[in-house]
C-alpha positions as CSV (number, residue, x, y, z in Angstrom):
1,X,0.0,0.0,0.0
2,X,2.9,2.4,0.8
3,X,4.2,1.8,-2.7
4,X,0.8,2.6,-4.2
5,X,0.6,5.8,-2.1
6,X,3.9,6.9,-3.5
7,X,2.9,6.1,-7.1
8,X,-0.4,8.1,-6.7
9,X,1.3,11.1,-5.2
10,X,4.0,11.1,-7.9
11,X,1.2,10.8,-10.6
12,X,-0.7,13.8,-9.1
13,X,2.4,16.0,-8.8
14,X,3.5,14.9,-12.2
15,X,0.2,16.0,-13.6
16,X,0.6,19.4,-12.0
17,X,4.1,19.9,-13.3
18,X,3.2,18.7,-16.8
19,X,0.1,20.8,-17.1
20,X,2.0,24.0,-16.1
21,X,4.7,23.3,-18.6
22,X,2.4,22.6,-21.5
23,X,0.0,25.5,-20.8
24,X,2.6,28.4,-20.4
25,X,1.9,31.1,-22.9
26,X,4.1,34.1,-23.5
27,X,3.0,37.7,-24.0
28,X,5.1,40.9,-24.6
29,X,3.3,44.2,-25.1
30,X,4.9,47.6,-25.6
31,X,4.2,51.2,-26.2
32,X,7.3,51.4,-28.4
33,X,7.2,50.8,-32.1
34,X,10.6,49.2,-32.6
35,X,9.9,47.4,-35.8
36,X,9.4,50.7,-37.6
37,X,12.4,52.3,-35.8
38,X,14.6,49.4,-36.9
39,X,14.7,51.2,-40.2
40,X,13.8,54.8,-39.2
41,X,14.7,57.1,-36.3
42,X,17.5,57.9,-34.0
43,X,18.4,54.4,-32.6
44,X,18.0,51.6,-35.1
45,X,20.3,49.3,-33.2
46,X,18.3,49.6,-30.0
47,X,15.0,49.3,-31.8
48,X,16.2,46.0,-33.4
49,X,17.2,44.6,-30.0
50,X,13.8,45.5,-28.5
51,X,11.8,44.2,-31.4
52,X,13.6,40.9,-31.6
53,X,13.5,40.5,-27.8
54,X,9.7,41.0,-27.9
55,X,9.1,38.6,-30.8
56,X,11.5,35.9,-29.5
57,X,10.0,36.1,-26.0
58,X,6.6,35.5,-27.6
59,X,7.8,32.6,-29.7
60,X,9.5,31.0,-26.7
61,X,11.9,28.9,-28.7
62,X,9.4,27.5,-31.2
63,X,10.5,26.9,-34.7
64,X,7.0,27.5,-36.1
65,X,6.5,30.7,-38.1
66,X,4.8,33.6,-36.5
67,X,1.6,35.3,-37.7
68,X,2.2,39.0,-38.4
69,X,-0.9,41.1,-38.4
70,X,-0.9,44.3,-40.4
71,X,-3.0,46.0,-43.0
72,X,-1.9,45.5,-46.6
73,X,-4.4,47.9,-48.3
74,X,-5.1,50.9,-46.1
75,X,-3.6,54.2,-47.4
76,X,-0.3,54.9,-45.6
77,X,-0.4,58.1,-43.5
78,X,2.7,60.4,-43.3
79,X,5.2,59.0,-40.8
80,X,3.9,55.4,-41.2
81,X,5.2,52.5,-43.3
82,X,4.4,48.8,-43.8
83,X,6.4,47.0,-41.1
84,X,6.2,43.5,-42.6
85,X,9.2,44.0,-44.9
86,X,11.3,45.2,-42.0
87,X,11.0,41.8,-40.3
88,X,13.3,40.3,-42.9
89,X,15.2,43.4,-44.2
90,X,16.1,44.9,-40.9
91,X,15.5,42.2,-38.3
92,X,16.9,38.7,-38.2
93,X,14.0,36.7,-39.5
94,X,13.9,34.6,-42.6
95,X,11.0,34.8,-45.0
96,X,9.8,31.4,-43.8
97,X,9.5,32.7,-40.3
98,X,6.7,35.1,-41.1
99,X,3.2,34.7,-42.4
100,X,1.6,38.2,-43.0
101,X,-2.2,38.6,-42.8
102,X,-4.5,41.6,-42.8
103,X,-8.2,41.8,-41.8
104,X,-9.3,40.5,-45.2
105,X,-7.1,37.4,-44.8
106,X,-8.2,36.8,-41.2
107,X,-11.9,37.1,-41.9
108,X,-11.8,34.3,-44.5
109,X,-10.1,31.8,-42.2
110,X,-12.6,28.9,-41.6
111,X,-11.6,28.8,-37.9
112,X,-9.2,31.4,-36.4
113,X,-8.4,29.3,-33.3
114,X,-7.6,26.2,-35.4
115,X,-5.4,28.3,-37.7
116,X,-3.4,29.6,-34.7
117,X,-2.1,26.1,-34.0
118,X,0.2,26.5,-37.0
119,X,2.0,29.5,-35.5
120,X,4.6,30.1,-32.7
121,X,3.1,33.5,-31.9
122,X,0.8,36.3,-33.0
123,X,2.9,39.4,-33.7
124,X,0.8,42.6,-34.1
125,X,2.2,45.7,-35.9
126,X,2.1,49.1,-34.3
127,X,-0.5,51.6,-35.7
128,X,2.2,54.3,-35.8
129,X,4.6,54.0,-37.5
130,X,3.3,50.6,-38.6
131,X,0.1,49.9,-40.4
132,X,-2.2,48.2,-37.9
133,X,-5.7,49.4,-38.8
134,X,-8.9,49.4,-36.9
135,X,-10.1,46.4,-39.0
136,X,-7.2,44.2,-37.8
137,X,-7.6,45.4,-34.3
138,X,-11.4,44.9,-34.3
139,X,-10.9,41.3,-35.6
140,X,-8.4,40.4,-32.9
141,X,-10.5,42.1,-30.2
142,X,-13.6,40.1,-31.4
143,X,-11.6,36.9,-31.1
144,X,-10.2,37.5,-27.6
145,X,-11.5,34.1,-26.4
146,X,-9.6,32.4,-29.1
147,X,-6.4,34.4,-28.3
148,X,-6.8,33.5,-24.6
149,X,-7.2,29.8,-25.4
150,X,-4.3,29.9,-27.7
151,X,-2.1,31.4,-25.1
152,X,-3.2,28.8,-22.5
153,X,-2.2,26.1,-25.0
154,X,1.4,27.4,-25.1
155,X,1.1,30.1,-27.8
156,X,2.6,33.5,-27.7
157,X,1.8,37.1,-28.6
158,X,3.9,40.3,-29.1
159,X,2.1,43.5,-29.7
160,X,3.6,46.9,-30.5
161,X,2.3,50.5,-29.9
162,X,-1.4,51.4,-30.2
163,X,-2.2,55.1,-29.9
164,X,-4.2,56.3,-33.0
165,X,-1.4,58.9,-33.5
166,X,-2.2,59.0,-37.3
167,X,-5.8,58.0,-37.2
168,X,-5.3,54.3,-38.0
169,X,-7.4,52.7,-35.3
170,X,-9.8,55.4,-34.2
171,X,-11.6,54.6,-30.9
172,X,-11.1,50.8,-31.3
173,X,-10.2,49.6,-27.8
174,X,-6.4,49.3,-27.5
175,X,-5.1,45.8,-26.8
176,X,-8.7,44.5,-26.4
177,X,-7.6,41.1,-27.6
178,X,-6.0,40.6,-24.1
179,X,-9.1,41.1,-21.9
180,X,-7.1,40.4,-18.7
181,X,-4.4,42.8,-19.5
182,X,-4.2,46.5,-19.2
183,X,-5.5,50.0,-19.3
184,X,-3.4,51.6,-22.1
185,X,-3.0,55.4,-22.3
186,X,-2.1,57.1,-25.5
187,X,0.8,59.5,-25.5
188,X,3.6,60.6,-27.8
189,X,7.0,60.9,-26.1
190,X,10.6,61.2,-27.0
191,X,12.7,58.5,-25.4
192,X,15.5,60.2,-23.4
193,X,15.5,58.9,-19.9
194,X,13.8,55.5,-20.0
195,X,15.1,52.7,-17.8
196,X,15.0,48.9,-18.1
197,X,13.7,47.1,-15.0
198,X,15.6,44.1,-13.5
199,X,13.2,41.9,-15.4
200,X,13.9,43.7,-18.6
201,X,17.6,43.3,-18.0
202,X,17.1,39.6,-17.5
203,X,15.7,39.4,-21.0
204,X,18.9,40.9,-22.4
205,X,17.7,44.5,-22.7
206,X,19.6,47.7,-21.7
207,X,18.6,51.3,-21.2
208,X,20.2,52.1,-24.6
209,X,17.6,49.8,-26.3
210,X,14.6,51.8,-25.0
211,X,15.9,55.3,-25.7
212,X,16.6,57.4,-28.7
213,X,13.3,56.9,-30.6
214,X,9.6,57.6,-29.7
215,X,6.9,55.8,-27.7
216,X,3.2,56.0,-28.2
217,X,1.5,54.5,-25.2
218,X,2.1,53.4,-21.6
219,X,0.2,51.0,-19.4
220,X,-1.6,52.4,-16.4
221,X,-2.8,49.0,-15.4
222,X,-0.8,45.8,-16.0
223,X,-3.2,42.9,-15.2
224,X,-0.4,41.3,-13.2
225,X,2.2,41.3,-16.0
226,X,5.8,42.4,-15.2
227,X,7.1,45.8,-16.3
228,X,10.0,45.6,-18.7
229,X,10.9,49.2,-19.0
230,X,9.7,52.5,-17.5
231,X,9.1,56.0,-19.0
232,X,11.7,58.2,-17.4
233,X,12.3,55.5,-14.8
234,X,8.9,56.1,-13.2
235,X,7.2,52.8,-12.0
236,X,3.8,54.5,-12.7
237,X,4.5,54.6,-16.4
238,X,5.6,51.2,-17.7
239,X,6.2,51.2,-21.4
240,X,6.4,47.5,-21.9
241,X,5.0,44.5,-20.0
242,X,5.7,40.7,-20.4
243,X,4.6,37.5,-18.7
244,X,5.0,33.8,-19.3
245,X,2.5,31.5,-17.7
246,X,-1.3,31.0,-17.6
247,X,-3.7,33.7,-18.4
248,X,-7.3,34.4,-17.4
249,X,-9.9,37.0,-18.3
250,X,-9.1,39.0,-15.1
251,X,-5.4,38.9,-14.7
252,X,-2.3,36.8,-14.4
253,X,-1.1,34.4,-13.2
254,X,-4.0,32.0,-13.6
255,X,-3.1,28.8,-11.6
256,X,-6.6,27.4,-11.7
257,X,-5.9,24.3,-13.7
258,X,-2.7,23.5,-11.8
259,X,-4.5,24.0,-8.5
260,X,-7.3,21.7,-9.6
261,X,-4.8,19.0,-10.4
262,X,-2.9,19.6,-7.1
263,X,-6.3,19.2,-5.3
264,X,-6.9,15.9,-7.1
265,X,-3.5,14.7,-6.0
266,X,-4.3,15.7,-2.4
267,X,-7.6,13.9,-2.5
268,X,-5.9,10.8,-3.8
269,X,-3.4,11.1,-1.0
270,X,-6.1,11.5,1.6
271,X,-8.0,8.5,0.2
272,X,-5.0,6.3,0.3
273,X,-4.1,7.3,3.8
274,X,-7.6,6.4,5.0
275,X,-7.4,3.0,3.3
276,X,-4.0,2.4,4.8
277,X,-5.4,3.0,8.3
278,X,-8.2,0.5,7.5
């Protein structure tokens, strides 16, 4: 009986550990628009580092391509450009790493959630200087349940600045595809005294990477995610957030599934103990 007790306990704990590993999603959101600044602006080197850190964090080592969401057809405002070409021309990614879709492409998918299974991450262009339009953002916001399920199946997401600085997204809720996440505040600010947090430094970023260009939103609520860098070093103004783990509609971390499995393990343990006493 003692042997059975040990086997059951190991099984219960193993389920907890396995579930947590399989279900960890990865999210990086930022008020910077580093993909655009990898080709334009005062600090292309820092922008490349930030953009690649965000995308690689979201992909979490997966070799699958990532889905890049950006308009293909909306008229380009002054100061904006299509960011999709910069992913291969300015950043390190090969053509096979990227699948580019706009709202028209997304809307004809038979099942968006099923389609996401083919990608390591969703990567969302900025609306300035990139070309995220209200159509793409509305589609993603309308599929927040699919995005959440994808993340809790081990998927990833990186999203760049959303501020309507050039009228691309109007009043469409910012980052609404992450219902647990944030309150995002639009602003346009030169980057001169931003600082990387200890967590940001652990991702390989430096203060140099988050200065020298422009930022377009900060996060006045973070949903439990961890600040990566701060506007002028002020903890009240995080410019980027990241988190790896489980996500819920109200915040992170969501440990519900793991706790349920742990509870099952404890019930099994208690049952075996009673039987042992009998």
